[in-house]
VEXDREN-2710 file (C-alpha; in Angstrom, 1 decimal):
% VEXDREN-2710
k/r/px/py/pz
1/UNK/28.0/10.4/5.7
2/UNK/25.6/12.9/7.1
3/UNK/22.8/14.1/4.9
4/UNK/23.4/17.9/6.1
5/UNK/27.0/17.5/4.9
6/UNK/25.9/16.0/1.3
7/UNK/23.4/19.1/1.1
8/UNK/26.3/21.5/1.9
9/UNK/28.3/20.2/-0.8
10/UNK/25.5/20.5/-3.4
11/UNK/25.1/24.1/-2.2
12/UNK/28.7/24.9/-2.4
13/UNK/28.6/23.6/-6.1
14/UNK/25.5/25.5/-6.8
15/UNK/23.3/22.3/-7.9
16/UNK/19.9/21.2/-6.8
17/UNK/19.7/17.8/-5.2
18/UNK/16.9/15.0/-4.8
19/UNK/16.0/12.0/-2.7
20/UNK/13.8/9.0/-2.9
21/UNK/11.5/7.4/-0.1
22/UNK/10.6/3.7/0.0
23/UNK/8.6/1.5/2.3
24/UNK/9.2/-2.1/3.3
25/UNK/6.9/-4.4/1.2
26/UNK/4.5/-6.8/3.1
27/UNK/6.0/-9.9/1.3
28/UNK/9.3/-11.6/1.1
29/UNK/8.9/-11.5/-2.8
30/UNK/8.0/-7.9/-2.7
31/UNK/11.2/-7.0/-0.6
32/UNK/13.3/-9.2/-2.7
33/UNK/12.2/-7.3/-5.9
34/UNK/12.4/-3.7/-4.2
35/UNK/16.1/-4.7/-3.7
36/UNK/16.5/-5.2/-7.3
37/UNK/14.6/-2.0/-8.1
38/UNK/16.6/0.3/-5.7
39/UNK/19.7/-1.0/-7.4
40/UNK/18.4/0.1/-10.7
41/UNK/17.4/3.5/-9.4
42/UNK/20.6/3.9/-7.8
43/UNK/21.8/4.9/-11.2
44/UNK/19.5/8.0/-11.2
45/UNK/22.0/9.1/-8.2
46/UNK/19.7/10.3/-5.4
47/UNK/21.6/12.1/-3.0
48/UNK/20.0/9.9/-0.2
49/UNK/17.1/7.6/0.4
50/UNK/14.8/7.2/3.3
51/UNK/13.2/3.9/4.6
52/UNK/9.8/4.1/6.5
53/UNK/9.0/2.7/9.7
54/UNK/5.7/0.9/10.7
55/UNK/3.6/1.9/13.6
56/UNK/4.8/0.3/16.9
57/UNK/7.9/-1.1/15.1
58/UNK/5.7/-3.6/13.3
59/UNK/8.1/-3.4/10.4
60/UNK/11.4/-3.4/12.6
61/UNK/13.2/-6.2/10.8
62/UNK/11.9/-5.4/7.3
63/UNK/12.9/-1.5/7.9
64/UNK/16.5/-2.4/9.4
65/UNK/16.9/-4.9/6.8
66/UNK/15.9/-2.7/3.7
67/UNK/18.2/0.3/5.4
68/UNK/21.1/-2.0/6.1
69/UNK/21.2/-3.2/2.3
70/UNK/20.7/0.1/0.8
71/UNK/23.6/1.4/2.8
72/UNK/26.1/-1.5/2.7
73/UNK/25.2/-3.3/-0.5
74/UNK/24.3/-0.4/-2.7
75/UNK/26.2/2.2/-1.1
76/UNK/23.2/4.6/-1.1
77/UNK/23.2/7.2/1.8
78/UNK/20.4/6.0/3.9
79/UNK/18.0/7.6/6.6
80/UNK/16.0/5.1/8.4
81/UNK/12.6/6.5/9.8
82/UNK/12.1/6.0/13.6
83/UNK/8.9/6.5/15.6
84/UNK/8.1/6.4/19.1
85/UNK/4.5/5.4/18.7
86/UNK/4.1/2.3/21.0
87/UNK/7.8/1.9/21.3
88/UNK/9.5/1.3/24.5
89/UNK/13.1/2.3/25.3
90/UNK/14.4/-1.0/24.3
91/UNK/13.1/-1.3/21.2
92/UNK/14.5/2.2/20.1
93/UNK/17.9/1.3/21.5
94/UNK/17.9/-1.9/19.2
95/UNK/16.9/0.1/16.4
96/UNK/19.5/2.8/16.6
97/UNK/22.0/-0.2/17.4
98/UNK/21.1/-1.8/14.2
99/UNK/21.5/1.6/12.2
100/UNK/25.0/2.5/13.6
101/UNK/26.1/-1.3/13.1
102/UNK/25.0/-1.0/9.3
103/UNK/27.0/2.4/9.0
104/UNK/23.8/4.4/8.6
105/UNK/24.2/8.0/10.1
106/UNK/20.9/9.5/9.4
107/UNK/17.6/8.9/11.4
108/UNK/14.3/10.6/10.7
109/UNK/12.7/11.1/14.4
110/UNK/9.0/10.9/14.3
111/UNK/6.1/10.6/16.8
112/UNK/4.5/8.1/14.9
113/UNK/2.7/7.5/11.3
114/UNK/-0.8/6.4/11.7
115/UNK/-3.4/9.3/11.3
116/UNK/-5.3/8.9/14.4
117/UNK/-6.5/11.1/17.1
118/UNK/-5.4/11.3/20.6
119/UNK/-7.5/8.3/21.5
120/UNK/-5.6/6.3/19.6
121/UNK/-2.2/7.1/19.9
122/UNK/-0.4/5.7/23.0
123/UNK/3.2/6.0/24.5
124/UNK/4.7/2.7/26.2
125/UNK/7.4/4.6/27.7
126/UNK/7.2/8.1/29.4
127/UNK/10.7/8.9/27.8
128/UNK/8.9/9.3/24.4
129/UNK/5.7/11.2/24.0
130/UNK/6.5/13.5/21.0
131/UNK/9.1/13.4/18.4
132/UNK/11.0/16.1/20.5
133/UNK/11.6/13.5/23.0
134/UNK/13.2/11.1/20.6
135/UNK/15.5/13.8/19.3
136/UNK/16.8/14.5/22.7
137/UNK/17.2/10.8/23.4
138/UNK/19.3/10.2/20.4
139/UNK/21.4/13.2/21.0
140/UNK/21.7/12.0/24.7
141/UNK/22.8/8.6/23.8
142/UNK/24.9/8.9/20.6
143/UNK/25.9/12.6/20.7
144/UNK/26.7/13.7/17.3
145/UNK/26.9/10.6/15.6
146/UNK/23.6/10.9/14.0
147/UNK/22.3/13.2/11.5
148/UNK/18.7/13.8/12.6
149/UNK/15.8/15.0/10.6
150/UNK/12.3/15.9/11.7
151/UNK/8.9/16.3/10.0
152/UNK/7.4/19.6/8.8
153/UNK/3.8/20.0/8.1
154/UNK/3.2/22.9/5.8
155/UNK/-0.7/22.5/6.0
156/UNK/-0.5/21.5/9.8
157/UNK/-0.4/18.0/11.4
158/UNK/-3.2/15.8/10.7
159/UNK/-3.8/15.3/14.5
160/UNK/-3.4/18.9/15.5
161/UNK/-6.3/20.6/13.6
162/UNK/-6.7/23.0/16.4
163/UNK/-3.2/24.4/16.2
164/UNK/-2.3/27.5/14.2
165/UNK/0.4/27.8/11.8
166/UNK/2.3/29.8/14.1
167/UNK/2.1/27.0/16.9
168/UNK/3.3/24.3/14.5
169/UNK/6.2/26.3/13.3
170/UNK/7.0/27.1/17.0
171/UNK/7.0/23.4/17.7
172/UNK/9.0/22.8/14.7
173/UNK/11.6/25.2/16.0
174/UNK/11.8/23.4/19.2
175/UNK/12.6/20.2/17.5
176/UNK/15.6/22.0/15.5
177/UNK/16.8/23.5/18.9
178/UNK/16.6/20.1/20.7
179/UNK/19.1/18.7/18.1
180/UNK/17.4/18.1/14.9
181/UNK/19.6/18.8/11.6
182/UNK/17.1/19.0/8.7
183/UNK/13.3/19.0/8.1
184/UNK/11.6/16.7/5.6
185/UNK/8.1/18.0/5.0
186/UNK/4.8/16.4/4.4
187/UNK/3.6/16.1/1.0
188/UNK/1.7/19.0/-0.6
189/UNK/-0.1/20.1/-4.3
190/UNK/-0.5/23.8/-3.2
191/UNK/3.0/25.3/-4.0
192/UNK/2.1/28.8/-3.3
193/UNK/1.1/27.7/0.3
194/UNK/4.2/25.7/0.8
195/UNK/6.4/28.8/0.0
196/UNK/4.5/31.0/2.3
197/UNK/5.2/28.6/5.1
198/UNK/8.8/28.1/4.2
199/UNK/9.3/31.9/4.8
200/UNK/7.7/31.6/7.9
201/UNK/9.9/29.1/9.3
202/UNK/12.9/31.4/8.0
203/UNK/11.6/34.3/9.7
204/UNK/11.0/32.4/13.0
205/UNK/14.7/31.4/13.0
206/UNK/14.6/28.0/11.2
207/UNK/18.0/28.0/9.3
208/UNK/18.5/24.2/8.6
209/UNK/17.7/22.7/5.4
210/UNK/13.8/22.2/4.6
211/UNK/13.4/19.6/2.1
212/UNK/9.6/19.6/0.3
213/UNK/7.9/16.2/0.1
214/UNK/6.8/15.3/-3.4
215/UNK/4.4/12.7/-4.0
216/UNK/3.7/11.6/-7.9
217/UNK/0.0/10.9/-8.2
218/UNK/0.1/7.2/-9.2
219/UNK/-3.7/6.4/-9.2
220/UNK/-6.9/8.4/-8.5
221/UNK/-8.0/6.3/-5.7
222/UNK/-4.7/6.1/-4.0
223/UNK/-4.3/9.8/-4.3
224/UNK/-7.7/10.5/-3.0
225/UNK/-7.0/8.1/0.0
226/UNK/-3.6/9.7/0.8
227/UNK/-4.8/13.3/0.6
228/UNK/-7.9/12.5/2.7
229/UNK/-5.9/10.6/5.4
230/UNK/-3.2/13.2/5.7
231/UNK/-5.8/16.3/5.2
232/UNK/-3.9/17.7/2.3
233/UNK/-5.7/20.5/0.4
234/UNK/-6.4/19.9/-3.2
235/UNK/-6.0/22.9/-5.4
236/UNK/-9.0/23.5/-7.7
237/UNK/-6.8/23.2/-11.0
238/UNK/-5.7/19.7/-9.6
239/UNK/-9.3/18.8/-9.0
240/UNK/-10.1/19.9/-12.5
241/UNK/-7.7/18.1/-14.2
242/UNK/-8.3/14.8/-12.7
243/UNK/-12.0/14.4/-12.5
244/UNK/-12.4/14.0/-16.5
245/UNK/-9.4/11.3/-16.4
246/UNK/-10.0/9.6/-13.1
247/UNK/-11.0/6.4/-14.7
248/UNK/-8.1/6.1/-16.9
249/UNK/-5.2/4.9/-15.0
250/UNK/-2.6/5.6/-17.5
251/UNK/-3.7/9.2/-17.9
252/UNK/-3.7/9.8/-14.2
253/UNK/-0.1/8.6/-13.9
254/UNK/0.9/10.7/-16.8
255/UNK/-0.7/13.7/-15.2
256/UNK/1.0/12.7/-12.1
257/UNK/4.3/13.2/-13.7
258/UNK/3.2/16.6/-15.2
259/UNK/2.1/17.8/-11.9
260/UNK/5.1/16.7/-10.0
261/UNK/7.4/18.3/-12.7
262/UNK/5.6/21.4/-12.5
263/UNK/6.0/21.5/-8.9
264/UNK/9.5/21.1/-8.9
265/UNK/10.0/23.6/-11.4
266/UNK/8.1/26.1/-9.5
267/UNK/10.2/25.5/-6.5
268/UNK/13.3/25.6/-8.3
269/UNK/12.3/29.3/-9.5
270/UNK/11.5/30.1/-6.1
271/UNK/15.1/29.0/-5.0
272/UNK/14.2/25.9/-3.1
273/UNK/17.1/23.4/-4.3
274/UNK/16.2/20.1/-2.5
275/UNK/13.3/17.7/-3.2
276/UNK/12.2/14.4/-1.5
277/UNK/10.3/12.0/-3.9
278/UNK/8.0/9.7/-2.4
279/UNK/8.4/6.8/-4.8
280/UNK/5.6/4.4/-3.5
281/UNK/8.2/1.8/-4.4
282/UNK/7.4/2.5/-8.2
283/UNK/10.2/3.8/-10.6
284/UNK/8.9/4.8/-14.2
285/UNK/7.2/7.8/-12.9
286/UNK/10.1/8.8/-10.8
287/UNK/12.3/8.4/-13.7
288/UNK/10.1/10.5/-16.0
289/UNK/9.9/13.4/-13.4
290/UNK/13.6/13.5/-13.2
291/UNK/13.9/13.6/-17.1
292/UNK/11.3/16.2/-17.6
293/UNK/13.1/18.5/-15.0
294/UNK/16.3/18.0/-16.6
295/UNK/17.9/16.3/-13.7
296/UNK/18.8/12.9/-15.9
297/UNK/19.4/12.1/-19.4
298/UNK/16.1/11.3/-21.2
299/UNK/15.7/7.7/-22.4
300/UNK/16.0/8.7/-26.1
301/UNK/19.5/9.7/-25.5
302/UNK/20.1/6.5/-23.8
303/UNK/18.7/4.4/-26.7
304/UNK/20.6/6.5/-29.2
305/UNK/23.9/5.8/-27.3
306/UNK/23.1/2.0/-27.2
307/UNK/22.4/2.2/-31.0
308/UNK/25.7/3.8/-31.6
309/UNK/27.4/1.0/-29.9
310/UNK/29.0/2.4/-26.8
311/UNK/30.2/-0.7/-24.8
312/UNK/29.7/1.2/-21.3
313/UNK/27.3/3.9/-21.1
314/UNK/28.6/6.9/-19.2
315/UNK/27.2/7.5/-15.8
316/UNK/27.7/11.0/-14.7
317/UNK/26.7/11.1/-11.0
318/UNK/25.3/13.9/-9.3
319/UNK/27.7/13.5/-6.5
320/UNK/30.8/14.0/-9.0
321/UNK/32.9/17.1/-8.9
322/UNK/32.0/18.1/-12.4
323/UNK/30.3/21.6/-12.8
324/UNK/26.7/22.2/-13.1
325/UNK/25.2/23.0/-16.6
326/UNK/23.1/26.3/-17.0
327/UNK/20.9/26.4/-19.5
328/UNK/18.9/29.4/-21.1
329/UNK/17.1/31.2/-18.3
330/UNK/19.8/30.7/-15.8
331/UNK/18.3/27.7/-13.9
332/UNK/21.1/25.3/-12.8
333/UNK/20.5/21.7/-13.5
334/UNK/22.3/18.8/-12.4
335/UNK/24.6/17.2/-15.1
336/UNK/22.6/14.3/-16.7
337/UNK/22.6/10.7/-15.6
338/UNK/22.6/7.6/-18.1
339/UNK/20.5/4.9/-16.6
340/UNK/22.5/1.7/-17.4
341/UNK/19.6/-0.8/-17.1
342/UNK/16.1/-0.7/-18.1
343/UNK/15.2/-4.4/-17.1
344/UNK/15.2/-6.2/-14.0
345/UNK/17.1/-9.7/-13.7
346/UNK/13.9/-11.4/-14.9
347/UNK/13.6/-9.1/-17.8
348/UNK/10.8/-7.3/-16.8
349/UNK/10.5/-3.7/-17.5
350/UNK/10.4/-0.9/-15.1
351/UNK/6.7/-0.6/-15.6
352/UNK/5.8/-4.2/-15.0
353/UNK/4.0/-3.3/-11.7
354/UNK/2.6/0.1/-12.6
355/UNK/-0.9/-0.9/-12.1
356/UNK/-1.3/-2.2/-8.7
357/UNK/-5.0/-2.4/-8.1
358/UNK/-5.3/-1.9/-4.2
359/UNK/-4.5/-4.7/-2.0
360/UNK/-5.1/-7.5/-4.6
361/UNK/-2.2/-6.2/-6.7
362/UNK/1.0/-8.7/-7.7
363/UNK/2.2/-9.9/-4.3
364/UNK/5.6/-9.9/-6.0
365/UNK/5.7/-6.1/-6.4
366/UNK/7.7/-4.0/-4.4
367/UNK/4.3/-1.6/-4.4
368/UNK/2.3/-4.4/-2.9
369/UNK/0.8/-3.3/0.5
370/UNK/0.2/-0.2/2.2
371/UNK/0.3/2.5/-0.7
372/UNK/0.2/4.8/1.8
373/UNK/2.5/3.7/4.6
374/UNK/-0.2/4.0/7.2
375/UNK/-1.2/0.3/7.6
376/UNK/-4.4/-0.9/9.5
377/UNK/-6.1/2.0/10.6
378/UNK/-9.5/3.4/10.4
379/UNK/-9.7/6.0/7.8
380/UNK/-11.7/8.7/9.8
381/UNK/-11.1/10.7/13.0
382/UNK/-12.7/8.9/16.3
383/UNK/-15.2/11.5/16.9
384/UNK/-16.6/11.3/13.3
385/UNK/-16.4/7.5/13.4
386/UNK/-18.8/7.6/16.2
387/UNK/-21.3/9.9/14.7
388/UNK/-21.2/7.5/11.3
389/UNK/-21.1/4.1/13.0
390/UNK/-22.9/4.8/16.3
391/UNK/-22.7/2.2/19.0
392/UNK/-23.4/-1.4/17.6
393/UNK/-24.8/-3.8/20.3
394/UNK/-25.6/-6.9/18.1
395/UNK/-24.6/-8.6/14.8
396/UNK/-27.9/-7.2/13.4
397/UNK/-26.8/-3.8/14.2
398/UNK/-23.4/-4.6/12.4
399/UNK/-25.2/-5.8/9.4
400/UNK/-27.3/-2.8/9.2
401/UNK/-24.3/-0.6/8.9
402/UNK/-23.0/-2.6/6.1
403/UNK/-26.5/-2.4/4.2
404/UNK/-26.4/1.5/4.8
405/UNK/-22.9/1.7/3.2
406/UNK/-23.9/-0.3/0.2
407/UNK/-27.1/1.8/-0.1
408/UNK/-25.0/4.9/0.1
409/UNK/-26.5/6.0/3.5
410/UNK/-23.3/6.4/5.2
411/UNK/-20.1/7.4/3.5
412/UNK/-17.7/4.5/4.5
413/UNK/-16.9/1.6/6.7
414/UNK/-13.7/0.8/8.8
415/UNK/-12.5/-1.3/5.9
416/UNK/-13.3/1.2/3.1
417/UNK/-11.6/4.5/1.9
418/UNK/-14.8/6.2/0.8
419/UNK/-17.9/5.3/-0.8
420/UNK/-18.5/2.0/-3.0
421/UNK/-16.8/2.2/-6.3
422/UNK/-19.2/2.6/-9.3
423/UNK/-19.0/-0.9/-10.3
424/UNK/-20.9/-2.1/-7.2
425/UNK/-23.9/-0.5/-8.8
426/UNK/-23.8/-3.7/-10.7
427/UNK/-24.3/-6.1/-7.9
428/UNK/-25.8/-3.8/-5.2
429/UNK/-29.0/-5.7/-4.8
430/UNK/-26.9/-8.8/-4.3
431/UNK/-24.4/-7.2/-2.0
432/UNK/-27.5/-5.6/0.1
433/UNK/-28.9/-9.3/0.3
434/UNK/-25.7/-10.8/1.4
435/UNK/-25.3/-8.2/4.0
436/UNK/-28.8/-8.4/5.4
437/UNK/-28.2/-12.2/5.7
438/UNK/-25.2/-11.6/8.0
439/UNK/-22.4/-12.2/5.5
440/UNK/-20.6/-8.8/5.6
441/UNK/-18.7/-7.8/2.5
442/UNK/-15.4/-5.7/2.4
443/UNK/-14.7/-6.1/-1.2
444/UNK/-16.3/-7.3/-4.4
445/UNK/-16.5/-7.0/-8.1
446/UNK/-18.7/-8.0/-10.8
447/UNK/-17.9/-10.2/-13.7
448/UNK/-16.8/-8.4/-16.9
449/UNK/-16.3/-9.7/-20.4
450/UNK/-14.8/-7.3/-22.7
451/UNK/-15.9/-4.0/-21.6
452/UNK/-14.0/-0.9/-23.2
453/UNK/-11.1/0.4/-21.0
454/UNK/-13.1/3.8/-21.1
455/UNK/-16.4/2.3/-19.3
456/UNK/-17.3/4.7/-16.6
457/UNK/-18.2/1.9/-14.3
458/UNK/-15.2/-0.7/-14.8
459/UNK/-12.8/0.9/-17.2
460/UNK/-9.2/1.4/-16.4
461/UNK/-5.8/1.8/-18.1
462/UNK/-5.5/3.7/-21.7
463/UNK/-8.0/3.9/-24.0
464/UNK/-8.6/1.7/-27.0
465/UNK/-8.4/-1.5/-24.7
466/UNK/-10.6/-4.0/-23.2
467/UNK/-11.5/-5.1/-19.7
468/UNK/-12.1/-8.6/-18.2
469/UNK/-13.2/-9.5/-14.5
470/UNK/-13.7/-12.6/-12.6
471/UNK/-16.7/-11.9/-10.1
472/UNK/-15.1/-12.1/-6.6
473/UNK/-16.3/-11.1/-3.1
474/UNK/-14.6/-10.6/0.0
475/UNK/-16.7/-11.1/3.4
476/UNK/-16.8/-12.0/6.9
477/UNK/-18.7/-15.0/7.9
478/UNK/-20.0/-16.0/11.4
479/UNK/-18.8/-19.0/13.4
480/UNK/-22.3/-20.7/12.9
481/UNK/-22.0/-20.4/9.0
482/UNK/-18.5/-21.3/8.4
483/UNK/-18.3/-24.9/8.2
484/UNK/-21.5/-24.8/5.8
485/UNK/-20.0/-21.9/3.6
486/UNK/-16.7/-24.1/3.3
487/UNK/-18.7/-27.3/2.2
488/UNK/-20.8/-25.0/-0.4
489/UNK/-17.6/-23.5/-1.9
490/UNK/-15.9/-27.0/-2.4
491/UNK/-18.8/-28.9/-3.8
492/UNK/-21.2/-26.7/-5.4
493/UNK/-19.1/-25.6/-8.6
494/UNK/-15.7/-26.5/-10.1
495/UNK/-15.5/-22.8/-11.0
496/UNK/-15.1/-21.5/-7.4
497/UNK/-11.8/-21.0/-5.7
498/UNK/-11.4/-19.6/-2.3
499/UNK/-9.4/-18.7/0.8
500/UNK/-10.6/-18.5/4.3
501/UNK/-9.2/-18.1/7.7
502/UNK/-10.1/-16.9/11.2
503/UNK/-7.7/-14.2/12.8
504/UNK/-5.1/-16.5/13.7
505/UNK/-5.9/-19.8/12.0
506/UNK/-4.7/-21.9/9.2
507/UNK/-5.7/-20.9/5.9
508/UNK/-8.2/-23.1/4.2
509/UNK/-8.8/-23.3/0.5
510/UNK/-9.6/-25.5/-2.6
511/UNK/-7.4/-23.6/-5.1
512/UNK/-5.7/-25.5/-7.6
513/UNK/-3.8/-24.3/-10.6
514/UNK/-6.0/-25.6/-13.4
515/UNK/-9.6/-25.5/-13.7
516/UNK/-9.9/-28.9/-15.5
517/UNK/-8.2/-30.4/-12.5
518/UNK/-10.5/-28.9/-10.2
519/UNK/-13.4/-30.2/-12.3
520/UNK/-12.1/-33.6/-11.9
521/UNK/-11.4/-33.2/-8.5
522/UNK/-14.9/-32.4/-7.9
523/UNK/-16.3/-35.3/-9.8
524/UNK/-14.1/-37.5/-7.6
525/UNK/-15.4/-36.1/-4.3
526/UNK/-19.0/-36.6/-5.5
527/UNK/-18.1/-40.3/-6.4
528/UNK/-16.5/-40.7/-2.9
529/UNK/-19.6/-39.1/-1.1
530/UNK/-21.8/-41.4/-3.5
531/UNK/-20.1/-44.6/-2.1
532/UNK/-20.5/-43.3/1.3
533/UNK/-24.3/-42.7/1.0
534/UNK/-24.6/-46.3/-0.6
535/UNK/-22.8/-47.9/2.2
536/UNK/-24.8/-46.0/4.8
537/UNK/-28.1/-47.1/3.2
538/UNK/-27.1/-50.9/2.6
539/UNK/-26.9/-50.4/-1.0
540/UNK/-24.8/-52.8/-3.0
541/UNK/-21.5/-51.0/-4.4
542/UNK/-20.7/-50.8/-8.1
543/UNK/-19.2/-54.1/-9.5
544/UNK/-15.5/-54.5/-8.9
545/UNK/-15.6/-52.7/-5.4
546/UNK/-17.2/-55.2/-3.2
547/UNK/-13.9/-55.9/-1.3
548/UNK/-12.9/-52.2/-1.4
549/UNK/-13.2/-50.4/1.9
550/UNK/-15.5/-47.5/2.3
551/UNK/-13.7/-44.3/2.2
552/UNK/-14.5/-41.3/4.2
553/UNK/-15.9/-38.8/1.9
554/UNK/-13.6/-35.8/1.3
555/UNK/-16.5/-33.6/1.5
556/UNK/-17.2/-34.5/4.9
557/UNK/-13.8/-34.4/6.5
558/UNK/-12.8/-31.7/8.9
559/UNK/-12.1/-28.5/7.1
560/UNK/-9.5/-27.4/9.2
561/UNK/-7.3/-30.4/8.2
562/UNK/-3.8/-29.0/7.8
563/UNK/-3.4/-30.9/4.7
564/UNK/-5.7/-28.6/2.6
565/UNK/-2.8/-26.6/1.3
566/UNK/-1.7/-29.4/-1.0
567/UNK/-4.1/-27.9/-3.5
568/UNK/-2.5/-24.4/-3.6
569/UNK/-0.7/-23.2/-6.4
570/UNK/0.2/-20.1/-8.3
571/UNK/-1.7/-16.7/-8.2
572/UNK/-5.2/-16.3/-9.9
573/UNK/-5.5/-13.3/-12.0
574/UNK/-9.1/-11.7/-11.6
575/UNK/-8.5/-8.8/-13.4
576/UNK/-6.9/-8.2/-16.7
577/UNK/-6.9/-5.6/-19.6
578/UNK/-5.9/-6.0/-23.2
579/UNK/-4.7/-2.9/-24.9
580/UNK/-3.2/-1.9/-28.1
581/UNK/0.6/-2.6/-28.4
582/UNK/1.1/-3.8/-24.8
583/UNK/1.3/-7.1/-23.1
584/UNK/-1.7/-8.3/-21.1
585/UNK/-2.0/-6.4/-18.1
586/UNK/-3.1/-8.2/-14.8
587/UNK/-3.6/-5.6/-11.9
588/UNK/-5.6/-7.8/-9.5
589/UNK/-4.2/-11.1/-8.6
590/UNK/-5.3/-13.2/-5.6
591/UNK/-3.0/-15.9/-3.9
592/UNK/-2.4/-17.1/-0.5
593/UNK/0.4/-14.7/0.3
594/UNK/-1.8/-11.8/-0.8
595/UNK/-4.7/-13.2/1.0
596/UNK/-2.7/-13.5/4.3
597/UNK/-1.3/-10.1/4.0
598/UNK/-4.8/-8.8/3.9
599/UNK/-6.2/-11.2/6.6
600/UNK/-3.8/-9.7/9.1
601/UNK/-4.9/-6.1/8.2
602/UNK/-8.9/-6.8/8.1
603/UNK/-8.8/-8.5/11.6
604/UNK/-6.6/-5.8/12.9
605/UNK/-9.2/-3.2/11.6
606/UNK/-11.9/-5.0/14.0
607/UNK/-9.6/-4.3/16.8
608/UNK/-9.0/-0.6/15.9
609/UNK/-12.7/-0.4/15.7
610/UNK/-13.2/-2.1/19.0
611/UNK/-11.0/0.5/20.8
612/UNK/-13.3/3.5/19.7
613/UNK/-15.4/2.3/22.7
614/UNK/-14.7/2.3/26.5
615/UNK/-13.5/-0.8/28.1
616/UNK/-16.3/-2.9/29.3
617/UNK/-19.1/-1.2/26.9
618/UNK/-21.3/-3.3/25.0
619/UNK/-20.2/-2.1/21.7
620/UNK/-16.4/-3.1/22.7
621/UNK/-17.3/-6.6/23.8
622/UNK/-19.5/-7.0/20.5
623/UNK/-16.7/-6.0/18.1
624/UNK/-14.1/-8.0/20.2
625/UNK/-16.1/-10.9/20.0
626/UNK/-16.6/-10.8/16.4
627/UNK/-13.0/-10.1/15.6
628/UNK/-12.1/-13.1/17.5
629/UNK/-15.0/-15.7/16.2
630/UNK/-15.5/-14.6/12.6
631/UNK/-13.7/-15.8/9.5
632/UNK/-12.6/-13.9/6.3
633/UNK/-13.6/-15.5/3.0
634/UNK/-12.1/-14.4/-0.4
635/UNK/-14.3/-15.8/-3.0
636/UNK/-13.8/-16.1/-7.0
637/UNK/-16.0/-17.5/-9.5
638/UNK/-13.5/-18.3/-12.5
639/UNK/-16.1/-18.5/-15.3
640/UNK/-16.4/-14.7/-16.4
641/UNK/-19.4/-15.6/-18.4
642/UNK/-21.6/-16.5/-15.5
643/UNK/-22.5/-13.1/-13.6
644/UNK/-24.4/-14.6/-11.1
645/UNK/-22.9/-17.9/-10.4
646/UNK/-21.0/-16.6/-7.3
647/UNK/-24.0/-15.3/-5.5
648/UNK/-26.2/-18.3/-6.3
649/UNK/-23.6/-20.3/-4.4
650/UNK/-22.8/-18.0/-1.4
651/UNK/-26.6/-17.1/-0.8
652/UNK/-27.7/-20.8/-1.4
END
């Protein structure tokens, strides 16, 4: 069914509606768990859902699979995003054919997601240069089969900083006239500005549904990143509310629910009847918002019903024909929904992954991956990037940039979202020395043993808890140092676990599931190495081993041996928190699948940086060579009592 038809039904009944946005996770486990989560959130009765599309079709398979499963298995009206960034006509045709095959009738036609300047964006096919071209093409090929949505930008498009609001609205009107049926807007936090923009759209002849994008704040750093990338204005009252709680993740989430609730209520009061909620693949905040507004029945009512022994909770769908309730004040609300399931098939609560901590969150989480959906990209416009990073012509120039970043002399690096986090102050001297040596750090944390959760440097989560961290560092290592680094990490300490890889190479690791097992392995390594040294020096082997063949020492075998992965086991929690009345929370977990996902993005950023410079230039050649030759290492020291152990080994 077409989205506009469902919206018309709601309007005829005098009832508001809401929809959800999901993105395809980076890992197979994450996608599987997202299907489970969508199944639970289906009971919240969204009018439709949308599934995002990666730049250049990078998530083609996952987006089409996610969209098809949501539509056919869960019966959710699904709108598939489709972009023409780096997409040829054949790829667009394949995507549209897959959508139609799955019974999907709704497409959100976009130019492209990455927040890049014109120097970055390329079109592979002259047919598609702007979203309006994609709208026209879909209409030409499929007639009226698809209901087509387009994006609206209440605060202006991130790439069109020179355009006036009137110009932006004129371009939006042209997309509607070309065949688009509805508008989904960019997220915003300035409600008054949105209402002014919406009135301007109406006065310029745009009569189709305009659905505001609502993005609950899930974490302070994520909020800061997304608003910076999309150039979203932050009202003063929002900044003032966040600043004193920004180190308390739970309070930030609670405020995110409060702010989104207030936003929806203000919009309802102004006559706006539809809301598109960007879930970021998380569910608890979404449910709480819907409960707070009055769109679904509160958890307390569900628990009461369960206590009364009801066999089957009543599910009053928002798509049913029942009339709307009209509470005091005259506001019309959707009939309540009773959410049937509060745990997944593994018995995990809806909040089991509520604290994803950057890219090293739990790779099994549906929220693992790109929390903003933009993927590998520079976090600054090209002209500003050139001002910050200049034109490096040697590896020493690159080292100096990393050192300047650690020392706070430049605001960011291609891999960062902003200045170093406060916790890096504790290891700043170590990081500076590391980068001066040519080991370029893109992530790190100090060892922490039981600091309060309110600590201004390392604290997170609700107050009253305690934080623990293993020291870890992520760094790029030059080709001349790779073998030496691998051997050090393998043999210097039983407390070290690591992953390492070149851009397209095999993952090299020593990680085992048990530290004691690793200690025994290192002892055996040393024994074997000792035998080899004795044999080479002519010394007599130990008693009982005269006839034994001399073994090649494990510590001297080629480190690119593909059998290395026999030691790889489960995930390694490197940050955890202990809080009153809660299970231990492990927001930062490192494992092979998450390392590989980040490796691909980290090396892609070298390519993004490289493309800032003209073909044939010294800087472009240098960055291309580095991206090709260097290795990415992730190193963890598993003894939280040893604050300097990781640096003693890396810098030895």
